[in-house]
C-alpha positions as CSV (number, residue, x, y, z in Angstrom):
1,M,20.2,-46.1,45.6
2,D,24.0,-46.4,45.9
3,L,26.1,-47.4,42.9
4,C,26.8,-51.1,42.7
5,P,27.9,-53.7,40.1
6,L,25.2,-55.1,37.9
7,V,24.8,-58.7,36.9
8,F,22.0,-59.3,34.4
9,E,19.6,-62.1,33.5
10,P,20.5,-63.3,30.0
11,R,18.1,-63.3,27.1
12,L,18.3,-66.7,25.6
13,V,17.6,-67.0,21.8
14,N,17.0,-70.3,20.0
15,K,18.6,-70.5,16.6
16,L,18.5,-72.9,13.7
17,W,22.3,-73.3,14.2
18,G,22.3,-73.4,18.0
19,G,23.1,-76.1,20.5
20,R,23.8,-76.7,24.2
21,R,27.5,-76.0,24.6
22,L,26.9,-72.7,26.4
23,E,26.3,-75.0,29.4
24,S,30.1,-75.7,29.3
25,L,30.5,-71.9,30.1
26,G,28.2,-72.1,33.1
27,K,24.9,-71.2,31.5
28,A,21.7,-72.8,32.7
29,L,19.6,-73.7,29.6
30,P,16.1,-75.0,29.3
31,S,16.1,-78.7,28.9
32,D,14.5,-78.7,25.5
33,A,16.3,-75.7,23.9
34,E,19.0,-75.4,21.4
35,V,20.3,-72.0,22.3
36,G,22.3,-70.1,19.7
37,E,22.6,-66.8,21.5
38,S,22.8,-65.7,25.1
39,W,22.4,-61.9,25.2
40,E,24.4,-60.7,28.2
41,V,24.1,-56.9,28.1
42,F,21.4,-55.4,26.0
43,D,19.1,-52.4,25.8
44,D,16.8,-52.2,22.8
45,A,13.2,-51.7,21.6
46,A,12.3,-55.2,22.7
47,G,13.5,-54.6,26.3
48,S,16.4,-53.9,28.6
49,A,18.6,-56.3,30.6
50,V,17.2,-57.0,34.1
51,V,19.5,-57.1,37.1
52,A,19.6,-60.7,38.4
53,A,21.0,-60.2,41.9
54,G,22.4,-57.6,44.3
55,P,21.1,-54.3,45.6
56,A,19.6,-53.3,42.2
57,Q,17.9,-56.7,41.6
58,G,14.8,-56.3,39.4
59,R,15.8,-52.9,37.9
60,T,16.6,-52.7,34.2
61,L,19.8,-51.3,32.6
62,R,17.7,-48.5,31.1
63,Q,16.2,-47.5,34.4
64,L,19.5,-47.4,36.1
65,S,21.2,-45.5,33.3
66,R,18.6,-42.8,33.7
67,L,18.6,-42.9,37.5
68,W,22.4,-42.8,37.9
69,G,23.2,-40.8,34.7
70,E,26.9,-40.0,34.3
71,A,27.7,-42.0,37.4
72,L,26.9,-45.1,35.4
73,C,27.6,-43.9,31.8
74,G,30.4,-41.4,32.3
75,Q,30.6,-37.6,32.0
76,G,29.3,-36.2,28.7
77,R,27.7,-39.6,27.7
78,E,24.1,-38.5,27.9
79,A,23.1,-40.5,24.8
80,W,24.3,-43.7,26.5
81,A,21.7,-43.2,29.3
82,A,19.0,-43.3,26.6
83,R,20.4,-46.4,24.9
84,F,23.5,-48.3,26.1
85,P,26.1,-48.3,23.3
86,L,27.0,-52.0,23.2
87,L,25.3,-55.3,22.8
88,I,27.3,-58.2,24.2
89,K,26.4,-61.9,23.6
90,L,27.6,-65.5,23.8
91,L,27.1,-67.6,20.7
92,D,27.1,-71.4,20.1
93,A,27.4,-72.3,16.5
94,T,26.8,-76.1,15.9
95,D,26.3,-75.3,12.2
96,D,27.7,-72.6,9.9
97,L,26.0,-69.2,10.2
98,S,25.0,-67.4,7.1
99,V,27.4,-65.3,5.1
100,Q,26.4,-61.8,6.2
101,V,27.5,-58.2,6.4
102,H,26.5,-55.2,8.4
103,P,26.2,-51.6,7.2
104,D,28.0,-48.7,8.8
105,D,26.1,-45.9,10.5
106,S,25.6,-43.7,7.4
107,L,24.5,-46.4,5.1
108,A,22.1,-47.8,7.7
109,R,20.3,-44.4,7.8
110,V,20.1,-44.4,4.0
111,L,18.7,-47.9,3.8
112,E,16.6,-48.2,7.0
113,G,15.7,-44.6,8.0
114,P,17.1,-41.8,10.2
115,G,16.9,-43.8,13.5
116,A,19.0,-46.7,12.2
117,G,22.5,-47.4,13.3
118,G,25.4,-49.5,11.9
119,K,27.2,-52.4,13.3
120,S,30.8,-53.2,13.8
121,E,31.7,-56.1,16.0
122,A,34.4,-58.5,17.2
123,F,34.5,-62.2,18.1
124,V,36.5,-63.8,20.8
125,V,36.7,-67.6,20.4
126,L,36.1,-69.4,23.7
127,R,35.6,-73.0,22.4
128,A,36.5,-74.5,19.1
129,D,36.0,-78.1,17.9
130,P,38.9,-79.6,15.9
131,G,38.8,-78.2,12.4
132,A,36.5,-75.3,13.4
133,C,36.8,-72.2,11.2
134,M,35.4,-68.8,10.3
135,Y,35.0,-67.1,7.0
136,V,36.2,-63.5,7.1
137,G,36.8,-61.1,4.2
138,W,37.3,-61.6,0.5
139,K,40.2,-63.2,-1.2
140,P,42.4,-60.9,-3.4
141,G,40.7,-59.7,-6.5
142,V,37.1,-60.4,-5.5
143,D,34.7,-57.6,-6.5
144,Q,31.0,-57.1,-6.6
145,E,30.7,-58.7,-10.0
146,A,32.5,-61.9,-8.7
147,V,30.1,-62.0,-5.8
148,R,27.0,-61.7,-8.0
149,A,28.4,-64.5,-10.2
150,A,29.1,-66.8,-7.3
151,L,25.6,-66.2,-5.9
152,G,24.2,-67.1,-9.3
153,A,26.3,-70.3,-9.3
154,G,25.0,-71.3,-5.9
155,G,28.1,-70.8,-3.7
156,L,30.0,-68.0,-2.0
157,D,32.3,-69.6,0.5
158,R,35.1,-70.2,-2.0
159,L,35.5,-66.4,-2.4
160,L,36.0,-65.9,1.3
161,N,39.1,-66.4,3.5
162,R,38.7,-69.6,5.5
163,L,40.4,-69.3,8.9
164,D,41.1,-72.2,11.2
165,V,40.4,-70.9,14.7
166,A,41.3,-71.9,18.3
167,P,40.3,-70.7,21.7
168,G,41.7,-67.3,22.4
169,D,41.6,-66.1,18.8
170,V,40.1,-62.7,18.2
171,L,38.4,-61.5,15.0
172,D,37.8,-57.9,14.0
173,I,34.6,-57.5,11.9
174,P,34.1,-53.8,11.0
175,A,31.0,-52.8,9.2
176,G,31.2,-53.8,5.5
177,R,33.3,-56.9,6.1
178,A,31.6,-60.2,4.9
179,H,31.9,-63.0,7.4
180,A,30.4,-66.2,8.7
181,I,31.0,-68.1,12.0
182,G,31.7,-71.7,11.2
183,A,30.3,-74.8,12.9
184,G,32.0,-75.8,16.1
185,C,32.7,-72.3,17.5
186,V,31.6,-70.8,20.8
187,V,32.3,-67.1,20.8
188,A,31.8,-64.0,22.8
189,E,30.5,-61.3,20.5
190,V,31.0,-57.6,21.2
191,Q,29.1,-55.1,18.9
192,Q,27.6,-51.8,18.5
193,N,24.1,-51.9,19.9
194,C,22.4,-52.8,16.7
195,E,21.0,-56.0,15.2
196,L,20.9,-54.9,11.6
197,T,22.2,-57.8,9.5
198,Y,22.1,-58.4,5.7
199,R,22.2,-62.1,4.9
200,L,24.0,-62.7,1.6
201,W,24.1,-66.5,1.4
202,D,22.9,-69.3,3.7
203,F,24.6,-72.4,2.3
204,G,21.3,-73.5,0.7
205,R,19.7,-74.6,3.9
206,L,16.0,-74.7,4.9
207,E,14.2,-73.6,8.0
208,H,10.7,-75.1,8.4
209,G,11.0,-76.3,4.9
210,K,11.7,-72.9,3.3
211,P,14.9,-71.0,2.6
212,R,15.7,-68.2,5.1
213,E,15.2,-64.7,3.9
214,L,18.2,-63.1,2.1
215,H,19.0,-59.4,1.7
216,V,21.2,-59.5,-1.4
217,E,20.8,-56.0,-2.7
218,Q,21.2,-54.4,0.7
219,A,24.2,-56.6,1.3
220,L,25.9,-55.7,-2.0
221,R,25.6,-52.0,-1.1
222,A,27.0,-52.6,2.4
223,L,30.0,-54.8,1.3
224,R,33.4,-53.2,1.4
225,F,36.0,-54.4,-1.2
226,D,38.6,-51.8,0.0
227,Q,39.2,-53.6,3.3
228,P,42.0,-56.1,2.3
229,F,42.1,-58.9,4.8
230,A,45.4,-59.7,6.6
231,S,46.3,-61.3,9.8
232,D,46.9,-57.9,11.4
233,N,43.4,-56.6,10.7
234,G,41.3,-59.7,10.9
235,L,42.6,-62.5,13.1
236,R,44.2,-60.7,16.1
237,R,46.9,-62.0,18.3
238,P,46.8,-60.7,21.9
239,R,49.4,-58.4,23.3
240,G,50.0,-59.1,27.0
241,L,51.2,-57.0,29.9
242,N,52.1,-58.6,33.2
243,R,50.8,-56.7,36.2
244,G,51.0,-57.8,39.8
245,F,47.4,-58.8,40.0
246,A,46.9,-60.2,36.5
247,L,48.1,-60.9,33.0
248,D,46.4,-58.1,31.1
249,E,46.1,-58.8,27.4
250,S,44.9,-56.2,24.8
251,L,42.7,-58.1,22.3
252,L,41.2,-55.3,20.2
253,E,41.1,-51.5,20.2
254,G,38.5,-50.3,17.8
255,P,36.5,-47.1,17.2
256,Y,33.5,-48.3,19.2
257,F,34.9,-50.5,21.9
258,T,38.1,-52.0,23.4
259,V,38.4,-55.7,24.5
260,R,41.0,-57.0,27.0
261,R,41.4,-60.3,28.7
262,L,42.5,-60.6,32.4
263,T,44.0,-63.7,33.9
264,L,43.6,-62.9,37.6
265,R,46.2,-63.6,40.2
266,G,44.8,-61.4,42.9
267,A,42.6,-58.4,43.5
268,A,42.4,-56.2,40.4
269,P,41.5,-52.5,41.1
270,F,38.8,-50.8,39.0
271,A,38.9,-47.2,40.1
272,P,36.2,-44.8,38.8
273,A,36.6,-44.3,35.1
274,G,35.2,-42.2,32.3
275,V,33.2,-45.1,30.9
276,P,31.3,-48.1,32.2
277,R,33.2,-51.4,32.2
278,V,31.8,-54.8,31.3
279,L,33.4,-58.0,32.8
280,M,32.4,-61.3,31.2
281,A,33.5,-64.0,33.7
282,L,35.2,-67.0,32.0
283,G,35.9,-68.3,35.5
284,G,34.3,-67.5,38.8
285,L,34.9,-63.9,40.1
286,R,34.2,-62.0,43.3
287,L,33.4,-58.3,43.3
288,A,33.9,-55.9,46.3
289,W,33.1,-52.2,46.5
290,S,32.9,-49.6,49.2
291,A,29.1,-49.6,49.8
292,G,28.5,-53.3,49.4
293,E,29.3,-56.6,51.1
294,G,30.6,-58.2,47.9
295,M,29.1,-60.2,45.1
296,M,29.9,-63.5,43.3
297,V,29.9,-63.5,39.5
298,P,29.9,-67.2,38.4
299,A,31.6,-68.4,35.3
300,G,29.4,-67.6,32.3
301,A,27.8,-64.5,33.8
302,T,28.5,-60.9,32.9
303,A,28.8,-57.9,35.2
304,L,28.7,-54.2,34.4
305,L,30.7,-51.8,36.6
306,P,29.3,-48.2,36.5
307,A,31.8,-45.5,35.5
308,G,31.8,-43.9,38.9
309,L,32.2,-47.1,40.9
310,D,35.3,-47.9,42.9
311,A,35.6,-51.7,42.9
312,R,37.9,-54.6,43.1
313,V,37.7,-57.9,41.1
314,M,39.1,-61.0,42.6
315,P,39.4,-64.6,41.3
316,A,37.1,-67.1,43.0
317,E,39.3,-69.8,41.5
318,A,42.9,-70.0,40.6
319,G,43.7,-68.3,37.2
320,A,40.1,-67.2,36.6
321,Q,39.8,-65.2,33.4
322,A,37.5,-62.3,32.4
323,L,36.9,-60.3,29.3
324,W,37.1,-56.6,30.0
325,I,35.1,-54.5,27.6
326,E,34.7,-50.7,27.4
327,P,32.7,-48.6,25.0
328,R,34.3,-45.7,23.3
């Protein structure tokens, strides 16, 4: 089978804090569901993303990674063929998420076993209600004793930085940084391919009449208090470069992935690269490549371009935007 772009069927996950605003991004949701998460690119023990359309329709990301090898994953990236390195989602928070933290790779192996991995992530705000916020990082002077005391007193949000957010904001959440997505936010989430989350506090809410499980002792071990929060390492401001075909903005460059935003004016070339590239369509896109007749990527869908593919990305509507994500 020749290399081609891959557009996947999402995995929709109902959440206590979910809603229906992913429809505004183009997602088709079940009529009775309050969807908190749409998993766009995933490959885990529960399954691998299935290609929704095109020449590879019906194949999974894992099958194609093994079939195409370095042509999909890049030279010297054999481990990625066994497990794709990123998990990419869309989230709709109609209520505050829990205050949580993720361990890094080394602590994850200590706490969960040799096969566990850590989780660093980033959020790109796509929609935000008036007054929407996120809680990210501790205020100056907060330490583990202060966190324990606040938990005993029944509240933790007063120790965290509360950030008003707007569409286009980018938040960097390395492993060890406490955080909570606030009500009224719709975000794109880019993360290491891991779902290991330690819930520290849940605003006292109930699910099915019972408090949700907390992981206080694990969270306290994972928390970092040597990551001082500041605007240059938490709430990111994009840096833009005008190209002939697009405004190309660098949103985040981290140790596990990079995130950019394209505002397309014409055909953007994607020559073969050393890594696969993920495009999350925030407006309708058209893809063209040498062995294919072209493919539409509607707003709200996500495409993966194999590392060895020579392709062009064009706006299907004026000023269409896309997030451009690369693993590292």
